[in-house]
N, CA, C, O and CB atoms as a CASP TS submission, in Angstrom:
PFRMAT TS
TARGET T0000
AUTHOR 0000-0000-0000
METHOD Language model
MODEL 1
PARENT N/A
ATOM      1  N   MET     1     -50.411  21.539  25.753  1.00  0.00           N
ATOM      2  CA  MET     1     -49.290  20.922  25.233  1.00  0.00           C
ATOM      3  C   MET     1     -49.039  21.300  23.754  1.00  0.00           C
ATOM      4  O   MET     1     -49.854  20.923  22.912  1.00  0.00           O
ATOM      5  CB  MET     1     -49.434  19.476  25.400  1.00  0.00           C
ATOM      6  N   SER     2     -47.820  22.116  23.345  1.00  0.00           N
ATOM      7  CA  SER     2     -47.641  22.373  21.861  1.00  0.00           C
ATOM      8  C   SER     2     -47.325  20.870  21.082  1.00  0.00           C
ATOM      9  O   SER     2     -47.174  19.843  21.742  1.00  0.00           O
ATOM     10  CB  SER     2     -46.295  23.523  21.642  1.00  0.00           C
ATOM     11  N   SER     3     -47.267  20.890  19.951  1.00  0.00           N
ATOM     12  CA  SER     3     -46.691  19.788  19.122  1.00  0.00           C
ATOM     13  C   SER     3     -45.146  19.510  19.001  1.00  0.00           C
ATOM     14  O   SER     3     -44.571  18.458  18.721  1.00  0.00           O
ATOM     15  CB  SER     3     -47.142  20.017  17.819  1.00  0.00           C
ATOM     16  N   ASP     4     -44.588  20.892  19.323  1.00  0.00           N
ATOM     17  CA  ASP     4     -42.880  20.867  19.307  1.00  0.00           C
ATOM     18  C   ASP     4     -42.229  20.113  20.880  1.00  0.00           C
ATOM     19  O   ASP     4     -41.031  19.984  21.136  1.00  0.00           O
ATOM     20  CB  ASP     4     -42.232  22.832  19.190  1.00  0.00           C
ATOM     21  N   GLN     5     -43.292  19.726  21.703  1.00  0.00           N
ATOM     22  CA  GLN     5     -42.477  19.178  23.037  1.00  0.00           C
ATOM     23  C   GLN     5     -42.930  17.783  22.529  1.00  0.00           C
ATOM     24  O   GLN     5     -43.840  17.421  21.784  1.00  0.00           O
ATOM     25  CB  GLN     5     -43.015  19.731  24.877  1.00  0.00           C
ATOM     26  N   PRO     6     -41.854  17.074  23.280  1.00  0.00           N
ATOM     27  CA  PRO     6     -41.779  15.409  23.001  1.00  0.00           C
ATOM     28  C   PRO     6     -42.596  14.788  23.658  1.00  0.00           C
ATOM     29  O   PRO     6     -42.773  15.343  24.743  1.00  0.00           O
ATOM     30  CB  PRO     6     -40.556  14.695  23.305  1.00  0.00           C
ATOM     31  N   GLN     7     -43.300  13.724  23.503  1.00  0.00           N
ATOM     32  CA  GLN     7     -44.098  13.107  24.300  1.00  0.00           C
ATOM     33  C   GLN     7     -43.473  12.110  25.181  1.00  0.00           C
ATOM     34  O   GLN     7     -42.489  11.535  24.717  1.00  0.00           O
ATOM     35  CB  GLN     7     -45.035  12.596  23.588  1.00  0.00           C
ATOM     36  N   SER     8     -43.896  11.768  26.476  1.00  0.00           N
ATOM     37  CA  SER     8     -43.189  10.875  27.311  1.00  0.00           C
ATOM     38  C   SER     8     -43.720   9.408  26.923  1.00  0.00           C
ATOM     39  O   SER     8     -44.844   9.019  26.605  1.00  0.00           O
ATOM     40  CB  SER     8     -43.417  11.258  28.876  1.00  0.00           C
ATOM     41  N   ALA     9     -42.521   8.755  27.063  1.00  0.00           N
ATOM     42  CA  ALA     9     -42.744   7.134  26.877  1.00  0.00           C
ATOM     43  C   ALA     9     -42.986   6.444  28.135  1.00  0.00           C
ATOM     44  O   ALA     9     -42.648   5.261  28.185  1.00  0.00           O
ATOM     45  CB  ALA     9     -41.477   6.397  26.231  1.00  0.00           C
ATOM     46  N   LEU    10     -43.522   6.988  29.174  1.00  0.00           N
ATOM     47  CA  LEU    10     -43.595   6.389  30.389  1.00  0.00           C
ATOM     48  C   LEU    10     -44.756   5.476  30.454  1.00  0.00           C
ATOM     49  O   LEU    10     -44.727   4.399  31.050  1.00  0.00           O
ATOM     50  CB  LEU    10     -43.633   7.362  31.409  1.00  0.00           C
ATOM     51  N   ASN    11     -46.193   6.134  29.563  1.00  0.00           N
ATOM     52  CA  ASN    11     -47.302   5.309  29.447  1.00  0.00           C
ATOM     53  C   ASN    11     -47.159   4.190  28.746  1.00  0.00           C
ATOM     54  O   ASN    11     -47.840   3.192  28.979  1.00  0.00           O
ATOM     55  CB  ASN    11     -48.269   5.907  28.968  1.00  0.00           C
ATOM     56  N   LEU    12     -46.146   4.256  27.702  1.00  0.00           N
ATOM     57  CA  LEU    12     -45.964   2.841  26.566  1.00  0.00           C
ATOM     58  C   LEU    12     -45.077   2.060  27.609  1.00  0.00           C
ATOM     59  O   LEU    12     -45.358   0.876  27.793  1.00  0.00           O
ATOM     60  CB  LEU    12     -44.963   3.158  24.708  1.00  0.00           C
ATOM     61  N   ARG    13     -44.200   2.532  28.195  1.00  0.00           N
ATOM     62  CA  ARG    13     -43.437   1.380  29.313  1.00  0.00           C
ATOM     63  C   ARG    13     -44.566   0.757  30.260  1.00  0.00           C
ATOM     64  O   ARG    13     -44.679  -0.464  30.363  1.00  0.00           O
ATOM     65  CB  ARG    13     -42.163   2.220  30.470  1.00  0.00           C
ATOM     66  N   LEU    14     -45.274   1.519  30.848  1.00  0.00           N
ATOM     67  CA  LEU    14     -46.167   0.966  31.913  1.00  0.00           C
ATOM     68  C   LEU    14     -47.171   0.023  31.113  1.00  0.00           C
ATOM     69  O   LEU    14     -47.552  -0.989  31.701  1.00  0.00           O
ATOM     70  CB  LEU    14     -46.975   2.202  32.782  1.00  0.00           C
ATOM     71  N   ALA    15     -47.583   0.240  29.962  1.00  0.00           N
ATOM     72  CA  ALA    15     -48.457  -0.916  29.204  1.00  0.00           C
ATOM     73  C   ALA    15     -47.501  -1.913  29.117  1.00  0.00           C
ATOM     74  O   ALA    15     -47.654  -2.885  29.856  1.00  0.00           O
ATOM     75  CB  ALA    15     -49.089  -0.567  27.668  1.00  0.00           C
ATOM     76  N   LEU    16     -46.518  -1.881  28.350  1.00  0.00           N
ATOM     77  CA  LEU    16     -45.561  -2.849  28.176  1.00  0.00           C
ATOM     78  C   LEU    16     -45.377  -3.795  29.239  1.00  0.00           C
ATOM     79  O   LEU    16     -45.569  -4.989  29.009  1.00  0.00           O
ATOM     80  CB  LEU    16     -44.422  -2.275  27.926  1.00  0.00           C
ATOM     81  N   ASN    17     -44.983  -3.351  30.517  1.00  0.00           N
ATOM     82  CA  ASN    17     -44.418  -3.780  31.590  1.00  0.00           C
ATOM     83  C   ASN    17     -45.729  -4.505  32.233  1.00  0.00           C
ATOM     84  O   ASN    17     -45.592  -5.507  32.935  1.00  0.00           O
ATOM     85  CB  ASN    17     -43.681  -2.601  32.419  1.00  0.00           C
ATOM     86  N   LEU    18     -46.891  -3.992  31.977  1.00  0.00           N
ATOM     87  CA  LEU    18     -48.114  -4.853  32.484  1.00  0.00           C
ATOM     88  C   LEU    18     -48.076  -5.949  31.650  1.00  0.00           C
ATOM     89  O   LEU    18     -47.982  -7.039  32.216  1.00  0.00           O
ATOM     90  CB  LEU    18     -49.572  -4.167  32.422  1.00  0.00           C
ATOM     91  N   PHE    19     -48.130  -5.934  30.361  1.00  0.00           N
ATOM     92  CA  PHE    19     -48.045  -7.113  29.479  1.00  0.00           C
ATOM     93  C   PHE    19     -47.049  -8.020  29.689  1.00  0.00           C
ATOM     94  O   PHE    19     -47.237  -9.229  29.549  1.00  0.00           O
ATOM     95  CB  PHE    19     -47.924  -6.771  28.225  1.00  0.00           C
ATOM     96  N   GLY    20     -46.052  -7.564  30.000  1.00  0.00           N
ATOM     97  CA  GLY    20     -44.927  -8.582  30.453  1.00  0.00           C
ATOM     98  C   GLY    20     -45.222  -9.060  31.947  1.00  0.00           C
ATOM     99  O   GLY    20     -44.671 -10.104  32.298  1.00  0.00           O
ATOM    100  N   MET    21     -45.860  -8.541  32.658  1.00  0.00           N
ATOM    101  CA  MET    21     -46.279  -9.227  33.807  1.00  0.00           C
ATOM    102  C   MET    21     -47.214 -10.370  33.664  1.00  0.00           C
ATOM    103  O   MET    21     -47.094 -11.442  34.257  1.00  0.00           O
ATOM    104  CB  MET    21     -46.835  -8.338  34.631  1.00  0.00           C
ATOM    105  N   VAL    22     -48.179 -10.047  32.806  1.00  0.00           N
ATOM    106  CA  VAL    22     -49.163 -11.220  32.481  1.00  0.00           C
ATOM    107  C   VAL    22     -48.463 -12.335  31.884  1.00  0.00           C
ATOM    108  O   VAL    22     -48.610 -13.432  32.423  1.00  0.00           O
ATOM    109  CB  VAL    22     -50.297 -10.809  31.503  1.00  0.00           C
ATOM    110  N   PHE    23     -47.654 -12.230  30.757  1.00  0.00           N
ATOM    111  CA  PHE    23     -47.030 -12.978  30.112  1.00  0.00           C
ATOM    112  C   PHE    23     -46.292 -13.921  30.920  1.00  0.00           C
ATOM    113  O   PHE    23     -46.390 -15.130  30.707  1.00  0.00           O
ATOM    114  CB  PHE    23     -46.368 -12.322  29.330  1.00  0.00           C
ATOM    115  N   THR    24     -45.458 -13.381  31.963  1.00  0.00           N
ATOM    116  CA  THR    24     -44.852 -14.281  32.815  1.00  0.00           C
ATOM    117  C   THR    24     -45.295 -14.923  33.819  1.00  0.00           C
ATOM    118  O   THR    24     -44.649 -15.741  34.474  1.00  0.00           O
ATOM    119  CB  THR    24     -44.061 -13.871  33.215  1.00  0.00           C
ATOM    120  N   GLY    25     -46.594 -14.543  34.028  1.00  0.00           N
ATOM    121  CA  GLY    25     -47.414 -14.970  35.217  1.00  0.00           C
ATOM    122  C   GLY    25     -47.944 -16.281  34.409  1.00  0.00           C
ATOM    123  O   GLY    25     -47.908 -17.368  34.986  1.00  0.00           O
ATOM    124  N   VAL    26     -48.504 -16.172  32.891  1.00  0.00           N
ATOM    125  CA  VAL    26     -48.777 -17.272  32.266  1.00  0.00           C
ATOM    126  C   VAL    26     -47.618 -18.357  32.356  1.00  0.00           C
ATOM    127  O   VAL    26     -47.739 -19.541  32.670  1.00  0.00           O
ATOM    128  CB  VAL    26     -49.106 -16.901  30.946  1.00  0.00           C
ATOM    129  N   LEU    27     -46.496 -17.685  32.013  1.00  0.00           N
ATOM    130  CA  LEU    27     -45.323 -18.852  31.660  1.00  0.00           C
ATOM    131  C   LEU    27     -45.111 -19.661  33.199  1.00  0.00           C
ATOM    132  O   LEU    27     -45.055 -20.870  33.421  1.00  0.00           O
ATOM    133  CB  LEU    27     -43.558 -17.983  31.035  1.00  0.00           C
ATOM    134  N   ILE    28     -45.034 -18.697  33.990  1.00  0.00           N
ATOM    135  CA  ILE    28     -44.816 -19.499  35.549  1.00  0.00           C
ATOM    136  C   ILE    28     -45.885 -20.576  35.764  1.00  0.00           C
ATOM    137  O   ILE    28     -45.587 -21.657  36.272  1.00  0.00           O
ATOM    138  CB  ILE    28     -44.993 -18.374  36.955  1.00  0.00           C
ATOM    139  N   PHE    29     -47.346 -20.225  35.308  1.00  0.00           N
ATOM    140  CA  PHE    29     -48.183 -21.177  35.691  1.00  0.00           C
ATOM    141  C   PHE    29     -48.067 -22.553  34.764  1.00  0.00           C
ATOM    142  O   PHE    29     -48.437 -23.633  35.225  1.00  0.00           O
ATOM    143  CB  PHE    29     -49.544 -20.546  35.675  1.00  0.00           C
ATOM    144  N   LEU    30     -47.532 -22.432  33.442  1.00  0.00           N
ATOM    145  CA  LEU    30     -47.757 -23.353  32.566  1.00  0.00           C
ATOM    146  C   LEU    30     -46.421 -24.226  33.105  1.00  0.00           C
ATOM    147  O   LEU    30     -46.458 -25.456  33.109  1.00  0.00           O
ATOM    148  CB  LEU    30     -47.871 -22.792  30.947  1.00  0.00           C
ATOM    149  N   ALA    31     -45.296 -23.515  33.537  1.00  0.00           N
ATOM    150  CA  ALA    31     -44.213 -24.235  33.946  1.00  0.00           C
ATOM    151  C   ALA    31     -44.077 -25.132  35.040  1.00  0.00           C
ATOM    152  O   ALA    31     -43.330 -26.111  35.053  1.00  0.00           O
ATOM    153  CB  ALA    31     -43.427 -23.500  34.095  1.00  0.00           C
ATOM    154  N   ILE    32     -45.068 -24.640  36.250  1.00  0.00           N
ATOM    155  CA  ILE    32     -45.438 -25.110  37.079  1.00  0.00           C
ATOM    156  C   ILE    32     -46.192 -26.220  36.673  1.00  0.00           C
ATOM    157  O   ILE    32     -45.721 -27.338  36.881  1.00  0.00           O
ATOM    158  CB  ILE    32     -45.887 -24.326  37.736  1.00  0.00           C
ATOM    159  N   PHE    33     -47.393 -26.090  36.074  1.00  0.00           N
ATOM    160  CA  PHE    33     -48.362 -27.190  35.632  1.00  0.00           C
ATOM    161  C   PHE    33     -47.537 -28.373  34.892  1.00  0.00           C
ATOM    162  O   PHE    33     -47.713 -29.552  35.199  1.00  0.00           O
ATOM    163  CB  PHE    33     -49.529 -26.544  34.583  1.00  0.00           C
ATOM    164  N   PHE    34     -46.613 -27.957  33.883  1.00  0.00           N
ATOM    165  CA  PHE    34     -45.868 -29.199  33.339  1.00  0.00           C
ATOM    166  C   PHE    34     -44.751 -29.596  34.168  1.00  0.00           C
ATOM    167  O   PHE    34     -44.087 -30.444  33.572  1.00  0.00           O
ATOM    168  CB  PHE    34     -45.323 -28.977  31.947  1.00  0.00           C
ATOM    169  N   HIS    35     -44.320 -29.336  35.221  1.00  0.00           N
ATOM    170  CA  HIS    35     -43.232 -29.696  36.167  1.00  0.00           C
ATOM    171  C   HIS    35     -42.184 -29.441  35.650  1.00  0.00           C
ATOM    172  O   HIS    35     -41.345 -30.340  35.613  1.00  0.00           O
ATOM    173  CB  HIS    35     -43.148 -30.944  36.602  1.00  0.00           C
ATOM    174  N   ASN    36     -41.831 -27.967  35.002  1.00  0.00           N
ATOM    175  CA  ASN    36     -40.546 -27.798  34.524  1.00  0.00           C
ATOM    176  C   ASN    36     -40.149 -26.699  35.268  1.00  0.00           C
ATOM    177  O   ASN    36     -40.531 -25.567  34.973  1.00  0.00           O
ATOM    178  CB  ASN    36     -40.409 -27.628  33.066  1.00  0.00           C
ATOM    179  N   ARG    37     -39.207 -26.995  36.477  1.00  0.00           N
ATOM    180  CA  ARG    37     -38.674 -26.191  37.241  1.00  0.00           C
ATOM    181  C   ARG    37     -37.823 -25.087  36.606  1.00  0.00           C
ATOM    182  O   ARG    37     -37.922 -23.899  36.913  1.00  0.00           O
ATOM    183  CB  ARG    37     -38.041 -26.907  38.075  1.00  0.00           C
ATOM    184  N   ALA    38     -37.066 -25.531  35.788  1.00  0.00           N
ATOM    185  CA  ALA    38     -36.093 -24.512  35.231  1.00  0.00           C
ATOM    186  C   ALA    38     -36.789 -23.189  34.694  1.00  0.00           C
ATOM    187  O   ALA    38     -36.520 -22.026  34.993  1.00  0.00           O
ATOM    188  CB  ALA    38     -35.274 -25.179  34.042  1.00  0.00           C
ATOM    189  N   LEU    39     -37.808 -23.699  33.773  1.00  0.00           N
ATOM    190  CA  LEU    39     -38.918 -22.443  33.272  1.00  0.00           C
ATOM    191  C   LEU    39     -39.264 -21.931  34.258  1.00  0.00           C
ATOM    192  O   LEU    39     -39.120 -20.708  34.232  1.00  0.00           O
ATOM    193  CB  LEU    39     -40.232 -22.745  32.532  1.00  0.00           C
ATOM    194  N   ALA    40     -39.797 -22.452  35.430  1.00  0.00           N
ATOM    195  CA  ALA    40     -40.437 -21.527  36.307  1.00  0.00           C
ATOM    196  C   ALA    40     -39.652 -20.944  37.229  1.00  0.00           C
ATOM    197  O   ALA    40     -40.166 -20.125  37.990  1.00  0.00           O
ATOM    198  CB  ALA    40     -41.425 -22.062  36.948  1.00  0.00           C
ATOM    199  N   VAL    41     -38.423 -21.220  37.320  1.00  0.00           N
ATOM    200  CA  VAL    41     -37.261 -20.161  38.115  1.00  0.00           C
ATOM    201  C   VAL    41     -37.036 -19.182  36.953  1.00  0.00           C
ATOM    202  O   VAL    41     -36.785 -18.054  37.376  1.00  0.00           O
ATOM    203  CB  VAL    41     -35.553 -20.980  38.671  1.00  0.00           C
ATOM    204  N   LEU    42     -37.047 -19.261  35.836  1.00  0.00           N
ATOM    205  CA  LEU    42     -36.543 -18.104  35.105  1.00  0.00           C
ATOM    206  C   LEU    42     -37.953 -17.207  34.939  1.00  0.00           C
ATOM    207  O   LEU    42     -37.945 -15.976  34.943  1.00  0.00           O
ATOM    208  CB  LEU    42     -35.766 -18.582  33.565  1.00  0.00           C
ATOM    209  N   GLY    43     -38.981 -17.897  34.816  1.00  0.00           N
ATOM    210  CA  GLY    43     -40.248 -16.781  34.867  1.00  0.00           C
ATOM    211  C   GLY    43     -40.316 -16.236  36.163  1.00  0.00           C
ATOM    212  O   GLY    43     -41.138 -15.320  36.204  1.00  0.00           O
ATOM    213  N   VAL    44     -39.747 -16.462  37.257  1.00  0.00           N
ATOM    214  CA  VAL    44     -39.827 -16.073  38.522  1.00  0.00           C
ATOM    215  C   VAL    44     -38.929 -14.575  38.398  1.00  0.00           C
ATOM    216  O   VAL    44     -39.177 -13.443  38.812  1.00  0.00           O
ATOM    217  CB  VAL    44     -39.226 -17.318  39.580  1.00  0.00           C
ATOM    218  N   ILE    45     -37.972 -15.053  37.756  1.00  0.00           N
ATOM    219  CA  ILE    45     -36.679 -14.082  37.600  1.00  0.00           C
ATOM    220  C   ILE    45     -37.103 -12.842  36.749  1.00  0.00           C
ATOM    221  O   ILE    45     -36.786 -11.699  37.080  1.00  0.00           O
ATOM    222  CB  ILE    45     -35.346 -14.881  36.798  1.00  0.00           C
ATOM    223  N   LEU    46     -37.800 -13.118  35.691  1.00  0.00           N
ATOM    224  CA  LEU    46     -38.552 -12.315  34.892  1.00  0.00           C
ATOM    225  C   LEU    46     -39.615 -11.507  35.399  1.00  0.00           C
ATOM    226  O   LEU    46     -39.799 -10.344  35.040  1.00  0.00           O
ATOM    227  CB  LEU    46     -39.017 -13.012  34.020  1.00  0.00           C
ATOM    228  N   LEU    47     -40.358 -12.155  36.285  1.00  0.00           N
ATOM    229  CA  LEU    47     -41.605 -11.393  37.000  1.00  0.00           C
ATOM    230  C   LEU    47     -40.740 -10.320  38.101  1.00  0.00           C
ATOM    231  O   LEU    47     -41.105  -9.155  38.258  1.00  0.00           O
ATOM    232  CB  LEU    47     -42.823 -12.701  37.975  1.00  0.00           C
ATOM    233  N   VAL    48     -39.774 -10.800  38.685  1.00  0.00           N
ATOM    234  CA  VAL    48     -39.316 -10.025  39.450  1.00  0.00           C
ATOM    235  C   VAL    48     -38.720  -8.624  38.841  1.00  0.00           C
ATOM    236  O   VAL    48     -39.018  -7.531  39.322  1.00  0.00           O
ATOM    237  CB  VAL    48     -38.479 -10.771  40.110  1.00  0.00           C
ATOM    238  N   ILE    49     -37.717  -8.816  37.565  1.00  0.00           N
ATOM    239  CA  ILE    49     -37.426  -7.829  36.799  1.00  0.00           C
ATOM    240  C   ILE    49     -38.563  -6.841  36.468  1.00  0.00           C
ATOM    241  O   ILE    49     -38.429  -5.637  36.683  1.00  0.00           O
ATOM    242  CB  ILE    49     -36.895  -8.366  35.721  1.00  0.00           C
ATOM    243  N   THR    50     -39.715  -7.384  35.928  1.00  0.00           N
ATOM    244  CA  THR    50     -40.816  -6.458  35.865  1.00  0.00           C
ATOM    245  C   THR    50     -41.449  -5.724  36.733  1.00  0.00           C
ATOM    246  O   THR    50     -41.941  -4.621  36.494  1.00  0.00           O
ATOM    247  CB  THR    50     -41.595  -6.910  35.490  1.00  0.00           C
ATOM    248  N   ILE    51     -41.468  -6.451  38.044  1.00  0.00           N
ATOM    249  CA  ILE    51     -41.973  -5.380  39.216  1.00  0.00           C
ATOM    250  C   ILE    51     -40.949  -4.606  39.536  1.00  0.00           C
ATOM    251  O   ILE    51     -41.318  -3.644  40.211  1.00  0.00           O
ATOM    252  CB  ILE    51     -42.485  -5.984  40.575  1.00  0.00           C
ATOM    253  N   VAL    52     -39.633  -4.641  39.293  1.00  0.00           N
ATOM    254  CA  VAL    52     -38.843  -3.603  39.916  1.00  0.00           C
ATOM    255  C   VAL    52     -38.960  -2.609  38.851  1.00  0.00           C
ATOM    256  O   VAL    52     -38.893  -1.446  39.247  1.00  0.00           O
ATOM    257  CB  VAL    52     -37.326  -3.999  40.319  1.00  0.00           C
ATOM    258  N   ASP    53     -39.160  -2.830  37.261  1.00  0.00           N
ATOM    259  CA  ASP    53     -39.272  -1.817  36.656  1.00  0.00           C
ATOM    260  C   ASP    53     -40.522  -1.052  36.564  1.00  0.00           C
ATOM    261  O   ASP    53     -40.529   0.131  36.225  1.00  0.00           O
ATOM    262  CB  ASP    53     -38.875  -2.090  35.673  1.00  0.00           C
ATOM    263  N   LEU    54     -41.727  -1.808  36.903  1.00  0.00           N
ATOM    264  CA  LEU    54     -42.930  -1.057  37.305  1.00  0.00           C
ATOM    265  C   LEU    54     -42.740   0.006  38.287  1.00  0.00           C
ATOM    266  O   LEU    54     -43.195   1.122  38.035  1.00  0.00           O
ATOM    267  CB  LEU    54     -43.897  -1.936  37.830  1.00  0.00           C
ATOM    268  N   VAL    55     -41.970  -0.270  39.640  1.00  0.00           N
ATOM    269  CA  VAL    55     -41.849   0.472  40.710  1.00  0.00           C
ATOM    270  C   VAL    55     -41.194   1.680  40.200  1.00  0.00           C
ATOM    271  O   VAL    55     -41.630   2.787  40.516  1.00  0.00           O
ATOM    272  CB  VAL    55     -41.160  -0.203  41.792  1.00  0.00           C
ATOM    273  N   VAL    56     -40.061   1.526  39.345  1.00  0.00           N
ATOM    274  CA  VAL    56     -39.123   2.903  38.793  1.00  0.00           C
ATOM    275  C   VAL    56     -40.138   3.496  37.601  1.00  0.00           C
ATOM    276  O   VAL    56     -40.025   4.706  37.402  1.00  0.00           O
ATOM    277  CB  VAL    56     -37.277   2.387  37.986  1.00  0.00           C
ATOM    278  N   ILE    57     -40.833   2.983  37.024  1.00  0.00           N
ATOM    279  CA  ILE    57     -41.882   3.854  36.146  1.00  0.00           C
ATOM    280  C   ILE    57     -42.692   4.539  36.739  1.00  0.00           C
ATOM    281  O   ILE    57     -42.871   5.701  36.373  1.00  0.00           O
ATOM    282  CB  ILE    57     -42.690   3.202  35.333  1.00  0.00           C
ATOM    283  N   LEU    58     -43.434   3.974  37.866  1.00  0.00           N
ATOM    284  CA  LEU    58     -44.289   4.679  38.657  1.00  0.00           C
ATOM    285  C   LEU    58     -43.728   5.966  39.669  1.00  0.00           C
ATOM    286  O   LEU    58     -44.305   7.036  39.862  1.00  0.00           O
ATOM    287  CB  LEU    58     -44.901   3.622  39.430  1.00  0.00           C
ATOM    288  N   ILE    59     -42.572   5.562  40.179  1.00  0.00           N
ATOM    289  CA  ILE    59     -41.677   6.941  40.920  1.00  0.00           C
ATOM    290  C   ILE    59     -41.466   7.916  40.016  1.00  0.00           C
ATOM    291  O   ILE    59     -41.510   9.102  40.343  1.00  0.00           O
ATOM    292  CB  ILE    59     -40.135   6.634  41.490  1.00  0.00           C
ATOM    293  N   ARG    60     -41.146   7.404  38.442  1.00  0.00           N
ATOM    294  CA  ARG    60     -40.733   8.393  37.604  1.00  0.00           C
ATOM    295  C   ARG    60     -42.107   9.293  37.356  1.00  0.00           C
ATOM    296  O   ARG    60     -42.224  10.517  37.423  1.00  0.00           O
ATOM    297  CB  ARG    60     -40.052   7.737  36.253  1.00  0.00           C
ATOM    298  N   ARG    61     -42.968   8.430  37.092  1.00  0.00           N
ATOM    299  CA  ARG    61     -44.404   9.474  36.656  1.00  0.00           C
ATOM    300  C   ARG    61     -44.704  10.227  38.054  1.00  0.00           C
ATOM    301  O   ARG    61     -45.172  11.358  37.924  1.00  0.00           O
ATOM    302  CB  ARG    61     -46.100   8.414  36.099  1.00  0.00           C
ATOM    303  N   ARG    62     -44.555   9.885  39.022  1.00  0.00           N
ATOM    304  CA  ARG    62     -44.666  10.468  40.219  1.00  0.00           C
ATOM    305  C   ARG    62     -44.421  11.777  40.435  1.00  0.00           C
ATOM    306  O   ARG    62     -45.100  12.788  40.616  1.00  0.00           O
ATOM    307  CB  ARG    62     -44.023   9.906  40.949  1.00  0.00           C
ATOM    308  N   ARG    63     -42.984  11.427  40.353  1.00  0.00           N
ATOM    309  CA  ARG    63     -42.157  12.771  40.393  1.00  0.00           C
ATOM    310  C   ARG    63     -42.253  13.764  39.216  1.00  0.00           C
ATOM    311  O   ARG    63     -42.122  14.970  39.422  1.00  0.00           O
ATOM    312  CB  ARG    63     -40.691  12.433  40.497  1.00  0.00           C
ATOM    313  N   ARG    64     -42.528  13.169  37.741  1.00  0.00           N
ATOM    314  CA  ARG    64     -42.868  13.953  36.766  1.00  0.00           C
ATOM    315  C   ARG    64     -44.270  14.937  37.180  1.00  0.00           C
ATOM    316  O   ARG    64     -44.471  16.110  36.863  1.00  0.00           O
ATOM    317  CB  ARG    64     -43.052  12.987  35.543  1.00  0.00           C
ATOM    318  N   HIS    65     -44.984  14.181  37.852  1.00  0.00           N
ATOM    319  CA  HIS    65     -46.464  15.040  38.252  1.00  0.00           C
ATOM    320  C   HIS    65     -46.209  15.835  39.091  1.00  0.00           C
ATOM    321  O   HIS    65     -46.770  16.926  38.982  1.00  0.00           O
ATOM    322  CB  HIS    65     -47.678  14.315  38.839  1.00  0.00           C
ATOM    323  N   ARG    66     -45.361  15.640  40.146  1.00  0.00           N
ATOM    324  CA  ARG    66     -44.815  16.902  41.188  1.00  0.00           C
ATOM    325  C   ARG    66     -44.171  17.876  40.632  1.00  0.00           C
ATOM    326  O   ARG    66     -44.348  19.029  41.024  1.00  0.00           O
ATOM    327  CB  ARG    66     -43.853  16.525  42.246  1.00  0.00           C
ATOM    328  N   ARG    67     -43.496  17.642  39.836  1.00  0.00           N
ATOM    329  CA  ARG    67     -42.349  18.573  39.192  1.00  0.00           C
ATOM    330  C   ARG    67     -43.348  19.553  38.163  1.00  0.00           C
ATOM    331  O   ARG    67     -43.079  20.754  38.164  1.00  0.00           O
ATOM    332  CB  ARG    67     -40.967  17.510  38.186  1.00  0.00           C
ATOM    333  N   GLU    68     -44.139  19.225  37.556  1.00  0.00           N
ATOM    334  CA  GLU    68     -45.041  19.824  36.518  1.00  0.00           C
ATOM    335  C   GLU    68     -46.695  19.243  36.587  1.00  0.00           C
ATOM    336  O   GLU    68     -47.240  18.447  35.821  1.00  0.00           O
ATOM    337  CB  GLU    68     -44.332  19.443  35.009  1.00  0.00           C
ATOM    338  N   PRO    69     -47.272  19.955  37.806  1.00  0.00           N
ATOM    339  CA  PRO    69     -48.766  19.382  38.065  1.00  0.00           C
ATOM    340  C   PRO    69     -49.800  19.577  37.147  1.00  0.00           C
ATOM    341  O   PRO    69     -50.700  18.742  37.063  1.00  0.00           O
ATOM    342  CB  PRO    69     -49.332  19.907  39.224  1.00  0.00           C
ATOM    343  N   GLU    70     -49.780  20.584  36.445  1.00  0.00           N
ATOM    344  CA  GLU    70     -50.749  21.099  35.394  1.00  0.00           C
ATOM    345  C   GLU    70     -50.543  20.672  34.055  1.00  0.00           C
ATOM    346  O   GLU    70     -51.383  20.906  33.185  1.00  0.00           O
ATOM    347  CB  GLU    70     -50.746  22.505  35.342  1.00  0.00           C
ATOM    348  N   THR    71     -49.259  19.932  33.780  1.00  0.00           N
ATOM    349  CA  THR    71     -49.081  19.722  32.607  1.00  0.00           C
ATOM    350  C   THR    71     -49.398  18.326  32.179  1.00  0.00           C
ATOM    351  O   THR    71     -49.011  17.384  32.871  1.00  0.00           O
ATOM    352  CB  THR    71     -47.907  20.095  32.356  1.00  0.00           C
ATOM    353  N   LYS    72     -50.208  18.100  30.873  1.00  0.00           N
ATOM    354  CA  LYS    72     -50.571  16.728  30.546  1.00  0.00           C
ATOM    355  C   LYS    72     -49.462  16.178  29.503  1.00  0.00           C
ATOM    356  O   LYS    72     -49.210  16.718  28.426  1.00  0.00           O
ATOM    357  CB  LYS    72     -52.106  16.678  29.921  1.00  0.00           C
ATOM    358  N   HIS    73     -48.831  14.989  30.017  1.00  0.00           N
ATOM    359  CA  HIS    73     -47.844  14.637  29.105  1.00  0.00           C
ATOM    360  C   HIS    73     -48.152  13.368  28.223  1.00  0.00           C
ATOM    361  O   HIS    73     -47.271  12.711  27.669  1.00  0.00           O
ATOM    362  CB  HIS    73     -46.623  14.453  29.856  1.00  0.00           C
ATOM    363  N   SER    74     -49.482  13.100  28.156  1.00  0.00           N
ATOM    364  CA  SER    74     -49.955  12.270  27.297  1.00  0.00           C
ATOM    365  C   SER    74     -51.612  12.271  27.427  1.00  0.00           C
ATOM    366  O   SER    74     -52.221  12.864  28.317  1.00  0.00           O
ATOM    367  CB  SER    74     -49.266  10.933  27.541  1.00  0.00           C
ATOM    368  N   ILE    75     -52.180  11.544  26.439  1.00  0.00           N
ATOM    369  CA  ILE    75     -53.777  11.549  26.725  1.00  0.00           C
ATOM    370  C   ILE    75     -54.225  10.494  27.637  1.00  0.00           C
ATOM    371  O   ILE    75     -55.405  10.146  27.697  1.00  0.00           O
ATOM    372  CB  ILE    75     -54.620  11.347  25.411  1.00  0.00           C
ATOM    373  N   PHE    76     -53.365  10.024  28.291  1.00  0.00           N
ATOM    374  CA  PHE    76     -53.695   9.080  29.463  1.00  0.00           C
ATOM    375  C   PHE    76     -53.751   9.792  30.710  1.00  0.00           C
ATOM    376  O   PHE    76     -54.295   9.214  31.651  1.00  0.00           O
ATOM    377  CB  PHE    76     -52.679   7.955  29.622  1.00  0.00           C
ATOM    378  N   GLU    77     -53.239  11.058  30.901  1.00  0.00           N
ATOM    379  CA  GLU    77     -52.811  11.792  32.022  1.00  0.00           C
ATOM    380  C   GLU    77     -53.930  12.500  32.304  1.00  0.00           C
ATOM    381  O   GLU    77     -53.942  13.282  33.255  1.00  0.00           O
ATOM    382  CB  GLU    77     -51.621  12.627  31.850  1.00  0.00           C
TER
END
């Protein structure tokens, strides 16, 4: 890949998404441990959003790989 082609941000989105999932998992655990239902519900809502975003990211990566099978879009692929 030449330097004039833009780099894909999907891997960065994937890393940030996984960090968000871990963070919200810890948030939910602490909210349940300290009996804070409102914070636990908020954490579950955020976790569902991150899971949906993870699915979208993985679908986009798979489509990109099928469209351009020989192209490396980042150093992680």
